[in-house]
C-alpha positions in Angstrom: 0.0 0.0 0.0 1.4 3.3 -1.1 0.8 6.4 1.0 0.0 9.5 -0.9 1.4 12.7 0.6 0.4 16.2 -0.4 3.0 18.8 -0.6 2.1 21.7 1.7 1.2 25.0 0.1 4.0 27.5 0.1 2.9 30.9 1.3 2.4 33.2 -1.7 1.8 30.5 -4.2 -1.4 29.7 -6.1 -3.0 26.6 -7.4 -4.4 28.0 -10.7 -3.7 31.1 -12.8 -5.4 34.1 -11.3 -6.3 32.1 -8.2 -4.6 34.5 -5.8 -6.2 37.6 -7.3 -9.6 35.9 -7.1 -8.9 35.3 -3.4 -7.9 39.0 -3.1 -11.2 40.1 -4.6 -13.1 37.7 -2.4 -11.3 39.1 0.7 -11.9 42.7 -0.6 -15.6 42.0 -0.8 -15.5 40.6 2.8 -13.5 43.6 4.1 -15.8 46.1 2.2 -18.8 44.6 3.9 -17.2 44.8 7.3 -16.0 48.3 6.7 -19.4 49.5 5.7 -20.9 48.0 8.8 -18.4 49.5 11.2 -20.2 51.9 13.7 -18.0 55.0 12.9 -18.7 54.6 9.2 -22.4 54.0 9.7 -22.6 57.0 11.9 -20.7 59.2 9.4 -23.0 58.2 6.6 -26.0 58.8 8.8 -24.8 62.3 9.7 -24.1 63.0 6.0 -27.6 61.9 5.0 -29.2 63.8 7.9 -27.2 67.0 7.2 -28.1 66.8 3.5 -31.8 66.5 4.2 -31.8 69.2 6.9 -29.9 71.5 4.6 -32.4 70.9 1.7 -33.5 74.3 0.5 -31.8 76.3 3.2 -28.7 77.3 1.4 -30.2 78.6 -1.9 -33.9 78.0 -1.5 -35.4 77.2 -4.9 -32.6 79.1 -6.8 -29.3 77.2 -6.5 -26.2 78.2 -8.5 -24.6 74.9 -9.5 -21.1 76.4 -9.3 -21.7 76.7 -5.6 -23.7 73.5 -5.2 -20.8 71.4 -6.4 -18.4 72.8 -3.7 -21.1 72.1 -1.1 -20.6 68.4 -1.6 -17.0 68.5 -0.2 -17.5 69.1 3.5 -19.5 66.1 4.7 -17.3 63.4 3.0 -14.4 64.6 5.2 -16.3 63.2 8.2 -16.7 59.9 6.3 -13.0 59.9 5.5 -12.0 60.3 9.1 -14.3 57.4 10.1 -12.9 55.3 7.3 -9.3 56.1 8.4 -10.0 54.8 11.9 -11.9 51.7 10.7 -9.4 50.7 8.0 -6.5 51.2 10.4 -8.2 48.9 13.0 -9.0 46.3 10.3 -5.4 46.2 9.1 -4.2 45.7 12.7 -6.8 43.0 13.4 -4.3 40.1 13.0 -1.9 41.8 15.4 -4.5 42.6 18.0 -5.8 39.1 18.0 -2.4 37.5 17.5 -3.4 35.6 14.3 -0.6 36.9 12.0 1.3 33.6 12.3 -1.8 31.6 11.2 -2.4 33.9 8.3 1.2 33.5 7.2 0.5 29.9 6.0 -2.3 30.9 3.6 -1.9 31.4 -0.1 -2.3 35.1 0.4 0.8 36.9 1.7 0.5 40.0 3.7 0.9 42.4 0.8 -2.1 40.8 -1.0 -4.2 41.1 2.1 -3.1 44.7 2.3 -4.3 45.1 -1.3 -7.7 43.7 -0.3 -8.0 46.3 2.4 -7.1 49.0 -0.1 -9.9 47.8 -2.4 -12.3 47.9 0.4 -11.5 51.7 0.7 -12.3 52.0 -3.0 -15.7 50.5 -2.4 -16.5 53.1 0.3 -15.2 55.9 -1.9 -17.6 54.7 -4.7 -20.5 54.7 -2.3 -19.6 58.3 -1.3 -19.5 59.2 -5.0 -23.1 58.0 -5.3 -24.1 60.2 -2.3 -22.3 63.2 -3.9 -24.0 62.7 -7.2 -27.4 62.4 -5.5 -26.8 65.6 -3.4 -25.7 67.6 -6.5 -28.3 66.1 -8.8 -31.1 67.2 -6.5 -30.0 70.8 -6.7 -29.4 70.5 -10.5 -33.0 69.3 -11.0 -34.6 72.2 -9.2 -36.5 74.4 -11.7 -34.7 77.6 -10.6 -31.1 76.1 -10.9 -28.6 78.1 -12.9 -24.9 77.8 -13.8 -22.7 74.9 -14.3 -21.1 72.4 -11.9 -17.5 71.1 -12.1 -16.7 67.4 -12.3 -13.4 68.2 -10.6 -15.2 69.7 -7.6 -17.6 66.7 -7.4 -14.6 64.3 -7.3 -13.1 65.9 -4.2 -15.5 64.2 -1.8 -14.9 60.6 -2.9 -11.2 61.2 -3.4 -11.0 62.6 0.2 -12.5 59.4 1.5 -10.1 57.3 -0.6 -7.1 59.4 0.6 -8.0 59.2 4.3 -8.7 55.4 4.1 -5.4 54.6 2.3 -3.5 56.8 4.7 -5.0 54.8 7.6 -3.9 51.6 5.8 -0.3 52.9 5.4 -0.3 54.0 9.0 -1.1 50.5 10.1 2.1 49.3 8.3 4.2 52.0 9.8 3.0 52.1 13.4 1.6 48.8 14.7 -0.5 50.5 17.4 -4.3 51.1 17.6 -3.7 54.5 19.2 -2.0 55.8 16.0 -5.4 56.3 14.2 -7.1 58.5 16.7 -4.0 60.5 17.3 -3.7 61.1 13.5 -7.3 62.3 13.4 -6.5 65.0 16.0 -3.3 65.9 14.2 -5.2 66.2 10.9 -7.8 68.6 12.5 -5.0 70.8 13.8 -3.3 70.6 10.4 -6.5 71.6 8.7 -7.1 74.6 10.9 -3.5 75.7 10.5 -3.4 75.5 6.7 -6.9 77.0 6.2 -5.6 80.4 7.2 -2.5 80.3 5.0 -1.8 81.6 1.5 -3.4 80.4 -1.7 -0.9 77.7 -2.5 -0.7 76.2 1.0 -4.5 76.0 1.3 -4.7 73.8 -1.8 -2.7 71.1 -0.1 -5.8 70.3 2.0 -8.4 67.8 0.7 -11.2 70.4 0.5 -10.6 74.1 0.0 -13.3 76.4 1.4 -13.9 79.9 0.2 -14.8 82.7 2.7 -17.0 84.7 0.4 -20.7 84.0 0.2 -20.9 85.7 -3.3 -21.7 83.7 -6.4 -19.7 84.3 -9.5 -20.2 83.2 -13.1 -18.7 79.8 -13.8 -16.0 81.1 -16.1 -14.8 83.5 -13.4 -14.5 81.0 -10.6 -10.8 80.3 -11.2 -10.6 77.3 -8.9 -8.1 74.6 -10.2 -10.6 71.9 -9.5 -9.3 69.4 -12.2 -5.7 69.8 -11.0 -6.8 69.4 -7.4 -8.6 66.2 -8.2 -5.5 64.9 -10.0 -3.4 65.9 -6.9 -5.8 64.0 -4.6 -6.0 60.9 -6.8 -2.2 60.8 -7.2 -1.6 61.2 -3.5 -4.2 58.5 -2.6 -2.8 56.1 -5.1 0.7 56.8 -3.8 -0.3 56.1 -0.2 -2.1 52.8 -1.2 0.9 51.5 -3.2 3.3 52.5 -0.5 1.2 50.5 2.0 1.3 47.4 -0.4 5.1 48.0 -0.9 5.7 48.2 2.9 3.7 44.9 3.3 6.3 43.1 1.2 5.3 43.5 -2.5 8.8 44.0 -4.0 7.7 43.9 -7.6 8.6 46.2 -10.5 5.0 47.0 -11.2 4.5 48.4 -7.7 7.7 50.5 -7.9 6.5 51.9 -11.3 3.1 52.6 -9.8 4.6 54.6 -6.9 6.7 56.6 -9.4 3.6 57.3 -11.6 1.5 58.3 -8.6 4.2 60.6 -7.3 4.3 62.2 -10.8 0.5 62.7 -10.7 0.7 64.3 -7.2 3.5 66.7 -8.2 1.8 67.6 -11.5 -1.5 68.4 -9.8 0.1 70.1 -6.8 2.3 72.4 -8.8 -0.5 73.3 -11.3 -3.1 74.0 -8.6 -0.8 76.4 -6.7 -0.1 78.5 -9.8 -2.7 81.2 -8.9 -5.0 83.2 -11.2 -3.9 83.6 -14.8 -3.6 87.1 -16.3 -6.6 86.3 -18.6 -8.7 85.5 -15.6 -7.7 88.6 -13.7 -8.6 90.8 -16.7 -12.0 89.0 -17.1 -12.8 89.5 -13.5 -11.9 93.2 -13.7 -14.1 93.7 -16.8 -17.0 91.9 -15.1 -16.7 94.1 -12.0 -16.0 97.5 -13.7 -17.7 97.1 -17.0 -20.3 94.4 -16.6 -22.2 95.7 -19.7 -19.5 94.3 -21.9 -20.2 90.8 -20.7 -24.0 91.0 -20.4 -27.1 90.6 -22.6 -30.1 92.8 -22.0 -33.8 92.2 -22.6 -36.8 94.5 -22.4 -39.9 93.7 -20.3 -42.8 96.1 -19.8 -40.7 99.1 -20.7 -37.8 98.3 -18.3 -34.4 96.9 -19.2 -32.9 93.9 -17.5 -29.1 93.1 -18.0 -27.6 89.9 -16.7 -24.6 87.7 -17.2 -25.3 84.8 -19.6 -26.1 82.1 -16.9 -28.6 84.3 -15.2 -31.0 84.8 -18.1 -33.7 82.7 -16.4 -33.7 85.1 -13.4 -35.0 88.0 -15.5 -38.6 87.0 -15.1 -38.3 86.9 -11.3 -36.7 90.3 -11.2 -39.3 91.8 -13.5 -42.1 90.4 -11.3 -40.7 92.2 -8.3 -40.2 95.4 -10.2 -43.8 95.3 -11.4 -45.2 94.7 -7.9 -43.2 97.5 -6.4 -44.1 99.9 -9.2 -47.8 99.0 -8.9 -47.8 100.4 -5.4 -46.2 103.7 -6.4 -48.1 106.9 -7.3 -47.4 109.8 -9.6 -44.8 109.3 -12.4 -43.1 106.5 -10.4 -46.0 104.2 -11.2 -44.9 104.0 -14.8 -41.2 104.8 -14.4 -38.9 102.6 -16.6 -35.9 101.2 -14.9 -32.6 99.6 -15.9 -31.9 96.6 -13.7 -28.3 95.6 -14.0 -26.6 92.6 -12.4 -23.3 93.5 -10.7 -20.6 91.6 -9.0 -17.2 92.4 -7.3 -15.0 89.7 -8.7 -11.6 91.4 -8.7 -10.6 89.9 -5.4 -11.8 86.4 -6.2 -14.0 84.1 -4.1 -12.2 84.8 -0.9 -13.4 88.4 -0.8 -16.7 89.8 0.5 -16.5 93.3 -1.0 -19.6 95.4 -1.0 -20.9 97.0 -4.1 -20.9 100.8 -4.3 -24.3 102.5 -5.0 -24.9 103.7 -8.6 -25.4 107.3 -9.5 -26.9 106.7 -12.9 -30.6 107.7 -12.9 -33.2 105.0 -12.6 -30.6 102.1 -12.6 -31.0 99.4 -10.0 -28.4 96.8 -8.9 -29.3 93.2 -8.5 -26.8 90.5 -7.3 -26.0 87.0 -8.3 -28.0 85.3 -5.6 -31.7 85.1 -5.4 -34.4 83.8 -3.1 -34.9 84.3 0.6 -33.7 87.6 2.0 -32.3 88.6 -1.4 -35.9 89.3 -2.7 -36.9 92.0 -0.1 -33.4 93.5 -0.4 -33.8 93.9 -4.2 -37.3 95.2 -3.6 -35.9 97.9 -1.3 -33.4 99.0 -3.9 -36.1 99.3 -6.5 -38.3 101.4 -4.2 -35.4 103.6 -3.3 -34.6 104.4 -7.0 -38.3 105.1 -7.7 -38.5 107.6 -4.9 -35.0 109.2 -4.9 -34.1 108.8 -8.6 -30.8 106.9 -8.2 -29.2 104.5 -5.7 -26.7 107.0 -4.3 -29.5 109.5 -3.5 -31.6 106.8 -1.9 -29.0 105.9 0.6 -29.0 109.5 1.9 -32.7 109.5 2.7 -33.2 110.5 6.3 -36.7 111.9 6.5 -40.3 110.9 6.1 -39.7 109.5 2.6 -38.5 106.3 4.2 -42.1 105.4 5.0 -43.4 105.3 1.4 -40.1 103.7 0.4 -40.4 100.8 2.7 -44.2 100.5 1.9 -43.2 99.9 -1.7 -40.5 97.5 -0.6 -42.6 95.2 1.5 -46.3 96.2 1.0 -46.8 93.9 -1.9 -45.6 90.8 0.1 -48.1 88.2 1.4 -46.5 88.7 4.8 -45.2 92.2 4.8 -44.0 92.2 8.5 -42.0 89.0 7.8 -40.4 90.7 4.8 -39.6 93.7 6.9 -37.9 91.6 9.5 -35.8 89.8 6.8 -34.7 93.0 5.2 -33.5 94.6 8.4 -30.0 94.0 9.7 -31.1 93.0 13.2 -34.2 91.0 12.2 -36.6 93.3 14.1 -39.8 95.1 13.3 -39.5 97.7 16.0 -37.1 100.4 16.8 -34.4 101.7 14.5 -32.3 99.6 12.2 -30.3 99.4 9.0 -32.1 98.1 5.9 -30.1 95.8 3.6 -30.0 96.0 -0.1 -27.6 94.9 -2.9 -25.5 98.0 -2.4 -25.1 100.4 0.5 -27.9 100.1 3.0 -30.6 102.4 4.2 -31.5 103.5 7.7 -34.9 103.5 9.4 -35.5 105.5 12.6 -37.7 104.3 15.4 -40.5 106.8 14.4 -40.3 105.7 10.7 -40.7 102.1 11.8 -43.7 103.0 14.0 -45.5 104.8 11.1 -44.7 102.0 8.6 -46.1 99.4 11.1 -49.3 101.4 11.4 -49.6 101.7 7.6 -49.1 97.9 7.2 -51.9 97.3 9.7 -54.4 98.8 7.4 -56.1 96.8 4.7 -53.8 96.8 1.6 -56.2 98.5 -0.7 -56.8 101.2 1.8 -53.2 101.8 2.5 -52.3 101.8 -1.2 -55.0 104.4 -1.9 -53.7 106.7 0.9 -50.2 106.5 -0.3 -51.1 107.2 -3.9 -53.4 110.1 -3.0 -50.6 112.0 -1.2 -47.7 110.6 -3.3 -46.2 114.0 -4.2 -45.9 115.4 -0.7 -45.0 112.0 0.8 -42.0 111.8 -1.5 -40.9 115.4 -1.3 -37.4 115.9 0.1 -37.3 116.9 3.8 -40.8 115.9 4.5 -41.0 114.9 8.2 -42.1 111.5 9.4 -44.8 113.2 11.6 -46.1 115.0 8.5 -46.1 111.7 6.6 -48.2 110.1 9.3 -50.6 113.0 9.2 -51.0 112.7 5.4 -51.7 109.0 5.7 -54.3 109.5 8.5 -52.2 107.7 11.0 -51.7 108.5 14.7 -48.9 110.9 15.5 -45.7 108.9 16.2 -43.8 108.9 19.4 -40.1 108.2 19.7 -36.8 109.3 18.2 -36.6 110.4 14.6 -32.9 111.0 14.2 -30.7 109.0 11.8 -27.5 107.5 13.3 
């Protein structure tokens, strides 16, 4: 009788062509499932989903600008990335924590292939993040009032951030065989993020996501963000970290060394290109849009008024015209039929990191409108239209410090379904009593305590009755230097009490 002995498998060998890589893929599927069910990752995705739902409609209302909406997808994935960093780091150290490394060493999968499987599990989570990002952006893009154009490079930042963090956690597991390294790295990263966020242009782009301080919206072709180069930088850096983790685990193969070299080249190319700053052509285009917007705009006529907008904002003209018509319908005298020029203006010379105010125009019957719309922007624009109808131009309107402020603010909010709510939203301190500044696209106005009191009394009347009283005495109500007490008398309202001095 002959005994048949089997030759034991040698670590790192395979029984059939491609068998080891099939095992790697099977292990990657297993690790992906475990990674997606880790409590930190589940919590991170839950926070992401909850934050997205809560934020729905709060940032731009029904009027999103897609060149802003794409950047809004970059913040939440950083939380997912930190959770993935911790979870991948713990998963890669599992065999050390449970003292099973010597048992795994006899399998057909050497350590470097098991490391590759962990890397592929990170790719799976990054792809799921990409689905979330597309859903978040797609919802804004499908809104009827959406304008502008998103950037693929900006949308890639979120998934690439998750990939970068996860692969960094994997590399850390090969460098530092301690479970404390991951949490300490998270703290270090947060400090690093806060430190670099206040540095110059080039240094800020070393971060995964680059926030801009300005709330202003600019045309897509004036954004000047090197989104594509930044995505290349993140992809190259993530690939480099992953290949280094595999190399550190024992994969001494020419293909791996070549991959590391290629990933370093991608990282350097993207890093250098993204830190180049604004091109001379972009600087000139931004200056032209700020100083001579008429050279970049198209104008249309509606009901006698002219509306000039940058190309992407053409759909907004109907909304602007609707506000102008409602404000003008409440006016008396010649203002009831006064033609206006509504011009969209921006201050783009200082880029997205600036929040410069727009100076008031001195051209007669010309009104400024900004690049954002919806929410508080509507009563602010309405106040600007009312000021020009009464004072003749924006500069003169900002100097009003008499009873004319009562009919001005009546025009601004009297047409609203909830005029007191509109009054609250257009005032700087969100009040409807006392004195306060009134916001508009350019320099603001100022309401005294007495003017607010008279306006409140006027708004308490039925709208038709209040409109009739304003129109009957329009000439005297809008005469320069008319007192607020006289305005109240003309409108048949009680004499006001309180201070009537502008600050």
